[in-house]
C-alpha positions as CSV (number, residue, x, y, z in Angstrom):
1,X,39.1,-69.5,-12.2
2,X,36.6,-71.3,-10.1
3,X,32.9,-71.3,-10.7
4,X,32.3,-69.5,-7.4
5,X,34.6,-66.6,-8.4
6,X,33.0,-66.5,-11.8
7,X,29.5,-66.2,-10.3
8,X,30.7,-63.5,-7.8
9,X,32.2,-61.5,-10.7
10,X,28.9,-61.9,-12.7
11,X,27.0,-60.8,-9.6
12,X,29.1,-57.7,-9.2
13,X,28.6,-56.7,-12.8
14,X,24.9,-57.3,-12.6
15,X,24.6,-55.2,-9.5
16,X,26.4,-52.3,-11.1
17,X,24.1,-52.6,-14.2
18,X,21.0,-52.7,-12.0
19,X,22.2,-49.6,-10.1
20,X,22.6,-47.8,-13.4
21,X,19.2,-48.9,-14.6
22,X,17.7,-47.7,-11.3
23,X,19.1,-44.2,-12.0
24,X,17.9,-44.4,-15.6
25,X,14.4,-45.5,-14.6
26,X,14.2,-42.8,-12.0
27,X,15.2,-40.1,-14.6
28,X,12.6,-41.4,-17.1
29,X,9.9,-41.2,-14.4
30,X,10.9,-37.7,-13.3
31,X,11.1,-36.5,-16.9
32,X,7.5,-37.8,-17.4
33,X,6.4,-36.0,-14.2
34,X,8.0,-32.7,-15.3
35,X,6.5,-33.0,-18.8
36,X,3.1,-33.7,-17.3
37,X,3.3,-30.6,-15.1
38,X,4.4,-28.3,-17.9
39,X,2.0,-29.7,-20.5
40,X,-0.5,-26.9,-19.8
41,X,-3.6,-29.0,-20.4
42,X,-2.5,-30.2,-23.9
43,X,-3.9,-33.7,-24.1
44,X,-1.3,-35.0,-26.5
45,X,1.6,-33.8,-24.4
46,X,-0.1,-35.2,-21.2
47,X,-0.5,-38.6,-22.9
48,X,3.1,-38.7,-23.9
49,X,4.2,-37.7,-20.4
50,X,2.0,-40.4,-18.9
51,X,3.8,-42.9,-21.1
52,X,7.2,-41.8,-19.7
53,X,5.8,-42.1,-16.2
54,X,4.5,-45.6,-16.8
55,X,7.7,-46.8,-18.6
56,X,9.8,-45.4,-15.7
57,X,7.7,-47.2,-13.1
58,X,7.8,-50.4,-15.1
59,X,11.6,-50.1,-15.4
60,X,12.0,-49.5,-11.7
61,X,9.8,-52.5,-10.9
62,X,11.7,-54.8,-13.2
63,X,15.1,-53.7,-11.9
64,X,13.9,-54.2,-8.3
65,X,12.7,-57.7,-9.2
66,X,15.9,-58.6,-11.0
67,X,18.0,-57.2,-8.1
68,X,16.0,-59.3,-5.6
69,X,16.2,-62.4,-7.7
70,X,20.0,-62.1,-8.1
71,X,20.4,-61.6,-4.4
72,X,18.1,-64.5,-3.5
73,X,19.9,-66.9,-5.9
74,X,23.3,-65.8,-4.6
75,X,22.3,-66.2,-1.0
76,X,20.7,-69.5,-1.6
77,X,23.6,-71.0,-3.4
78,X,26.5,-69.4,-1.6
79,X,25.1,-68.5,1.8
């Protein structure tokens, strides 16, 4: 197996993982929003919901950055 084929296979696997992580990050974010809305003014529940929202947004940002980095490296090295 050539190095190019190996890198293309790795890229395909990473892209699938990133897609899955985008879905997971979106679900965590939405879960936090739902929990925040139904908290009913309870400060403890609202704080926990804010954490879910923040973690979901951080996860989405990291996945977007990794996806961009993988594509940039692939396009730079292999046109």
